C-alpha positions in Angstrom: 275.2 115.4 -95.9 275.9 112.5 -98.0 277.9 109.8 -96.4 275.1 110.0 -93.5 272.7 108.7 -95.5 274.6 105.9 -97.2 275.1 104.0 -93.6 271.9 104.6 -92.6 270.6 103.0 -96.1 273.1 100.2 -95.0 272.0 100.0 -91.7 268.9 99.1 -93.0 269.7 96.3 -95.8 271.9 94.9 -93.1 269.5 94.2 -90.5 267.0 93.0 -92.6 269.2 90.5 -94.3 270.1 89.1 -90.3 266.6 89.3 -89.9 266.0 87.0 -93.1 268.4 85.2 -91.8 267.6 84.8 -88.8 264.4 83.7 -89.5 265.8 81.1 -92.4 267.9 79.7 -89.5 265.1 79.7 -86.8 262.8 77.4 -88.8 265.7 75.6 -90.3 265.7 74.7 -85.6 262.0 74.5 -86.1 262.1 72.0 -88.8 265.4 70.4 -87.4 263.5 69.7 -83.9 260.7 69.1 -86.1 262.8 66.1 -87.7 264.7 64.9 -84.1 261.3 64.5 -82.6 259.5 62.9 -85.0 262.7 60.2 -84.8 262.6 60.1 -81.6 259.0 59.2 -81.4 259.6 56.8 -84.5 261.8 55.1 -82.6 260.5 51.4 -81.2 261.0 51.8 -76.8 258.4 54.2 -77.3 256.2 51.7 -78.7 257.4 49.3 -76.2 256.9 51.2 -72.9 253.5 52.1 -73.8 252.3 48.1 -74.2 254.5 47.3 -70.6 253.1 49.9 -68.8 249.5 48.7 -70.1 249.8 45.0 -70.1 252.3 43.9 -68.0 253.2 46.1 -64.9 249.8 45.1 -64.2 248.8 41.8 -66.0 245.6 42.8 -68.5 244.4 38.8 -69.0 241.8 40.2 -70.9 243.6 41.1 -73.9 246.4 39.2 -73.8 244.2 36.6 -73.6 242.7 37.4 -76.8 246.2 37.8 -78.3 247.3 35.1 -77.4 243.4 33.0 -78.3 244.1 32.1 -81.8 246.8 29.5 -80.8 245.3 28.1 -77.6 243.4 25.2 -77.9 239.9 25.5 -77.3 239.6 24.4 -73.6 241.7 27.0 -72.1 238.9 28.6 -70.2 239.9 32.9 -68.9 240.1 30.9 -65.5 242.8 28.7 -66.3 243.9 30.9 -68.5 244.8 33.4 -64.8 245.3 30.3 -62.6 248.2 29.0 -64.8 249.9 32.8 -65.7 249.5 33.8 -62.3 251.2 30.4 -60.5 254.6 31.6 -63.1 254.4 34.8 -62.3 253.9 34.8 -58.6 253.9 38.7 -57.3 257.0 39.9 -57.7 258.4 42.7 -59.7 257.9 43.0 -63.5 260.8 44.5 -66.1 261.3 43.8 -69.8 263.9 43.8 -72.4 265.2 43.7 -76.4 266.0 40.8 -77.8 267.6 40.9 -81.5 265.4 39.4 -83.7 267.1 39.8 -86.9 264.8 41.8 -88.9 264.5 46.1 -88.9 261.3 45.8 -89.2 260.9 43.5 -86.3 261.3 44.9 -82.4 261.2 41.5 -79.8 261.0 42.2 -76.4 261.2 40.1 -73.3 258.8 40.5 -69.8 261.1 39.1 -66.8 259.0 38.2 -63.8 262.6 39.0 -61.6 264.3 37.0 -63.2 262.7 34.5 -65.0 260.9 35.4 -68.1 257.1 34.7 -68.8 255.8 36.9 -71.4 256.6 38.4 -75.0 255.9 40.6 -77.4 256.4 41.7 -80.4 256.1 45.4 -82.6 256.3 45.7 -86.2 257.0 48.7 -88.0 254.2 50.7 -89.9 253.4 54.2 -91.8 251.1 55.7 -88.5 251.9 54.3 -85.7 255.9 53.9 -86.6 255.1 50.9 -84.6 252.0 49.0 -83.5 251.7 44.9 -81.3 252.4 42.6 -83.7 251.9 39.4 -80.7 252.0 39.3 -77.5 252.1 35.8 -76.0 253.7 34.2 -73.0 256.7 31.7 -72.4 255.2 28.8 -70.5 255.4 24.9 -70.3 252.4 23.8 -73.4 251.7 20.2 -73.3 251.3 19.6 -76.6 251.1 16.4 -78.5 250.0 14.9 -75.6 246.4 12.5 -74.9 243.9 11.8 -72.5 242.7 8.3 -72.2 239.9 7.4 -70.3 238.3 3.9 -69.9 235.0 2.9 -71.7 232.1 4.3 -70.0 234.1 7.7 -69.6 234.3 11.6 -71.0 236.6 13.5 -70.5 236.7 17.0 -69.0 239.3 19.3 -69.7 239.2 23.1 -67.2 235.6 21.1 -66.9 234.9 21.4 -71.1 233.7 17.7 -72.8 236.0 17.1 -75.2 234.0 16.7 -78.8 234.4 13.2 -80.3 236.8 15.3 -83.2 239.6 15.7 -80.4 239.4 11.1 -80.1 242.6 9.1 -81.4 241.5 6.1 -81.9 241.9 3.3 -78.7 244.6 1.9 -76.4 245.3 -0.7 -74.7 247.8 0.7 -72.2 248.2 -2.6 -70.2 246.4 -6.0 -69.8 243.7 -5.6 -66.5 243.0 -2.4 -67.4 241.0 -3.2 -71.1 240.3 -1.2 -73.9 241.1 2.9 -73.4 239.8 5.4 -75.4 242.6 7.9 -76.4 241.3 11.9 -77.2 244.5 14.2 -78.3 245.1 16.9 -76.0 247.2 20.3 -78.1 247.9 24.4 -77.7 247.7 23.7 -73.5 249.4 26.1 -72.0 250.2 24.9 -68.2 249.1 22.1 -66.1 244.7 21.7 -67.2 243.0 19.9 -64.7 241.9 16.2 -66.6 239.1 15.1 -65.0 236.9 11.4 -66.8 233.6 11.7 -65.7 231.0 8.9 -66.3 226.8 9.5 -67.1 226.5 9.3 -63.1 228.2 11.9 -62.5 230.8 10.3 -61.2 234.1 11.7 -61.4 237.7 9.2 -62.0 240.9 11.1 -61.0 243.4 11.7 -64.0 247.5 12.7 -63.5 249.8 13.0 -66.3 252.1 10.2 -66.7 255.0 11.1 -68.8 256.8 7.8 -69.7 253.1 7.5 -71.7 253.0 10.9 -72.7 249.1 10.7 -71.0 246.6 11.6 -69.3 245.0 8.0 -67.7 243.7 7.0 -64.6 245.0 7.3 -60.9 246.2 4.3 -60.0 244.2 2.4 -57.4 244.9 -0.9 -55.9 241.7 -3.5 -55.5 242.0 -6.6 -52.6 239.5 -9.8 -53.4 238.9 -12.9 -51.8 238.4 -15.7 -53.6 237.1 -18.9 -53.5 239.7 -21.8 -53.5 240.2 -23.7 -56.5 238.3 -20.5 -58.3 240.5 -19.2 -61.5 239.4 -14.5 -61.1 239.0 -12.1 -63.6 239.9 -8.5 -64.1 238.7 -6.6 -67.2 239.2 -9.8 -68.7 242.6 -10.8 -67.9 243.2 -13.8 -65.8 245.4 -12.9 -62.4 247.7 -15.5 -61.6 249.6 -16.3 -57.9 252.0 -13.7 -58.3 248.9 -11.4 -57.4 247.5 -13.4 -54.1 248.5 -12.4 -50.8 247.2 -14.0 -48.5 247.0 -18.0 -49.3 244.1 -18.9 -47.3 241.6 -17.1 -45.5 239.2 -18.3 -42.8 236.3 -17.7 -42.7 233.0 -18.8 -40.1 231.3 -19.5 -44.0 233.6 -21.2 -45.9 234.6 -23.6 -43.1 230.7 -24.5 -42.6 231.7 -25.5 -47.3 235.2 -27.3 -45.7 236.1 -24.1 -48.2 238.4 -21.1 -47.7 239.2 -17.7 -49.1 242.3 -17.1 -51.6 242.9 -13.3 -50.9 245.0 -11.3 -54.1 245.6 -8.0 -55.0 246.2 -6.0 -57.8 246.8 -2.6 -58.6 246.4 -0.4 -61.6 245.0 2.8 -63.2 241.8 1.4 -63.1 238.8 3.0 -65.0 236.1 0.6 -64.5 236.7 -3.0 -62.7 235.1 -6.0 -63.9 236.0 -8.6 -61.9 234.9 -12.3 -62.5 235.4 -15.6 -61.0 234.8 -18.9 -62.8 234.6 -22.9 -60.8 237.2 -25.1 -62.0 234.0 -26.9 -63.8 233.9 -23.8 -65.2 230.8 -22.2 -64.1 231.2 -18.2 -63.3 230.0 -17.1 -59.3 229.6 -14.0 -57.6 232.0 -10.8 -56.8 229.8 -8.3 -54.8 231.9 -5.5 -53.5 233.1 -4.8 -50.0 233.8 -1.1 -49.7 236.9 0.5 -50.2 238.5 -1.5 -52.9 238.0 -4.6 -51.4 235.7 -7.6 -53.4 234.8 -10.5 -52.3 233.4 -13.9 -54.3 229.9 -15.0 -53.4 228.6 -17.8 -52.3 225.5 -19.6 -54.4 223.2 -20.6 -53.1 221.3 -22.9 -55.0 217.1 -22.3 -54.5 215.9 -25.5 -57.0 218.5 -27.7 -55.3 217.1 -26.7 -52.2 213.2 -27.7 -53.4 214.4 -31.3 -54.8 216.4 -31.9 -51.8 215.3 -30.0 -48.6 213.9 -33.4 -46.9 215.9 -35.6 -48.0 218.9 -33.5 -46.1 216.2 -32.8 -43.0 215.8 -36.6 -42.5 218.9 -37.6 -42.5 220.6 -35.5 -40.3 217.6 -36.5 -38.3 218.3 -39.8 -39.1 221.5 -39.4 -37.2 219.8 -37.6 -34.8 218.3 -40.5 -33.7 221.1 -43.0 -34.1 223.0 -40.6 -31.5 220.5 -41.6 -29.0 219.6 -44.6 -29.9 216.6 -44.3 -31.0 217.1 -45.7 -35.0 219.7 -48.9 -36.2 222.7 -49.0 -38.8 220.3 -50.4 -41.1 218.4 -46.6 -41.6 221.7 -45.2 -41.3 222.3 -46.5 -44.8 219.4 -45.3 -46.5 220.7 -41.9 -45.9 225.0 -42.0 -46.0 227.0 -43.7 -48.0 228.3 -47.1 -46.7 232.1 -47.1 -46.5 232.9 -43.5 -46.2 234.6 -41.4 -43.2 232.1 -40.3 -42.2 229.4 -43.6 -42.2 232.8 -45.0 -40.5 233.4 -42.9 -37.5 229.0 -42.9 -37.3 229.1 -46.7 -36.7 232.2 -46.9 -34.0 231.1 -44.0 -32.3 229.6 -44.3 -28.7 225.8 -43.1 -28.6 227.1 -40.5 -27.0 224.3 -38.7 -26.5 222.1 -42.0 -25.3 220.2 -42.1 -21.8 217.5 -44.0 -21.0 214.3 -41.9 -22.3 210.9 -43.2 -22.7 210.4 -40.7 -26.0 212.0 -38.4 -28.5 210.1 -35.0 -30.5 212.2 -32.8 -33.1 211.6 -29.1 -33.6 213.2 -26.4 -36.2 214.5 -28.6 -38.4 215.6 -26.1 -41.5 217.4 -26.6 -44.6 219.1 -24.2 -46.1 222.0 -22.9 -47.8 222.2 -25.4 -50.8 225.5 -25.3 -52.7 225.6 -26.8 -55.7 229.5 -28.2 -55.6 229.2 -29.6 -59.1 229.2 -33.1 -60.3 226.4 -34.2 -59.5 227.2 -33.3 -55.5 226.0 -30.5 -53.2 226.6 -29.5 -49.2 223.1 -28.1 -47.1 223.1 -26.4 -43.6 220.9 -28.3 -41.8 219.8 -26.8 -38.2 217.1 -29.0 -35.3 216.5 -28.8 -32.0 217.0 -32.4 -30.8 214.5 -33.2 -27.0 215.2 -36.1 -24.8 212.2 -37.4 -23.0 213.9 -39.1 -19.4 209.6 -38.2 -17.7 207.3 -36.7 -19.4 208.5 -33.4 -17.3 212.7 -34.2 -18.0 213.4 -32.8 -20.8 217.5 -33.0 -22.4 218.3 -30.0 -25.1 220.1 -31.7 -28.0 220.1 -29.0 -30.7 222.4 -30.2 -33.4 224.1 -27.5 -36.4 225.8 -29.0 -39.1 226.5 -28.9 -42.7 226.0 -32.1 -45.2 228.2 -33.1 -48.0 225.6 -35.3 -50.6 226.9 -37.3 -53.9 225.4 -38.7 -56.6 225.6 -43.2 -56.6 223.2 -44.6 -59.0 220.8 -42.2 -59.4 220.7 -41.7 -55.0 221.5 -39.3 -53.5 223.7 -40.1 -49.8 225.5 -38.2 -47.6 229.8 -38.3 -48.4 230.5 -36.3 -45.9 229.2 -34.1 -43.0 230.9 -31.6 -40.6 229.3 -29.6 -37.5 229.5 -26.1 -37.3 228.9 -25.8 -33.9 
C-alpha cells in the first residue's frame, strides 16, 4: 500500500513540474516570437514598401509636390511639376531598390521607371514607428543658376507666373544690336520651364535657352530694311555697315522719280524691341516704317513747307518748258526757271521742238506740284503733272500730258531747275 501511494504522489509532482516548465517554455516562445515580430517590423523595407506603394506605384503628385516644395523655385507650379515628372516616367513600370548611405540610422532608396532612375526617398530611424519617411525628391535635370534676359519694356514670365523684382540680377548687353537687357536669376526649377517675355500690351516674345550664354533670351529672328542710298542705318542705336547689305541697288517707282535707289540690309539677332533709325549725309533723321513680317522701308519724307514756298515756281517752270517745246515761248523765258549751262538746259536749248504743230492757241489744266523733297544744301525736288492742250482749230485739239520731276538748286538767292526727269 505504501509503495502505491508514493508512485501516485510522484506522478502528480512530475506532471506539475512538467506543466510549469511547458508553460514557461510557451511563454518564452511567445516572448521570442513577439521579439522576432518586433524585430521584423523594425526592418526598414516594410516602411519602404509602404512609401513606394503610397507615393510612387501610382504617383501622388500632390503629396510629393508638398515634400519637395521647400526646395523648388516659387515659379514651379503644381501643373509644371506634374508636366515635368510625367514626361520622364512615360507610363513605364516602376520599381525601387536600396542604395547605400553610409549611415546606420538612414536608409535611402532609388525609384525607377523602367531602367531610368527618376526619384529617391530616404527613411530615418525613429522610436515609434521605427522608420519614417524623411526626404522625397525627384532626380531630374535642374535648371539652377540660369538667367532670363528680357529687353526694355518686357517682363519675364516663368510657367505663366511673372517674376518678381527681387530676382533682378543687373543688366546685360548680349550684343551691340540688342541694346540693354534686364537680367533675372532663375534657380530651383526642375526640368525645363516655360519662359516668356510679355510687354504691357500683352504681346508675347518667344524665349529660348541659349546654352553658351546660360540664359533664356528672345528667339532669333531676321529683319530686312530698305534704306535710301547715301543714308546711314542704325538698329537699336548700333551702326549697321555694308557687311549686312544683301542688295546694293533696289529700284522702285518712287525712288526712280527722285533719281534715288534703295539699299537692302538683312540683320539677324535675338531681338526684343527693334528700334530702326536712319540719317542722311547731312545727319538729318529719316523715317522708317514697318511693311510687314520683319520688313522695314525708309520713307520719303515730303516737305509741305517747300510746297507752300515753291509750289507756284515749280508749276511755272514746268509750264515754261511745255510752252517752249511747242514754240510758244523763248529761251529768255526758259532762263527764268532753268539754270544756264546745265545739262538739262543745253538739252532743251538744242532739242527740236518735237511737240510743235501749227496751232491757234493752247491751255493748261490740272497743273499740280507735289512730293516736295528737301535734298539739303539749298536743293529740293518735286513732281509736277499737267495736261497741255494745243488748239489747231477751235475743234481740233491735241493733248500733251506732262509728268516730270524737277530738281531745284539755289544760286544767288534764286532757285533754278538744274535737272529734270520724265516720270512717264
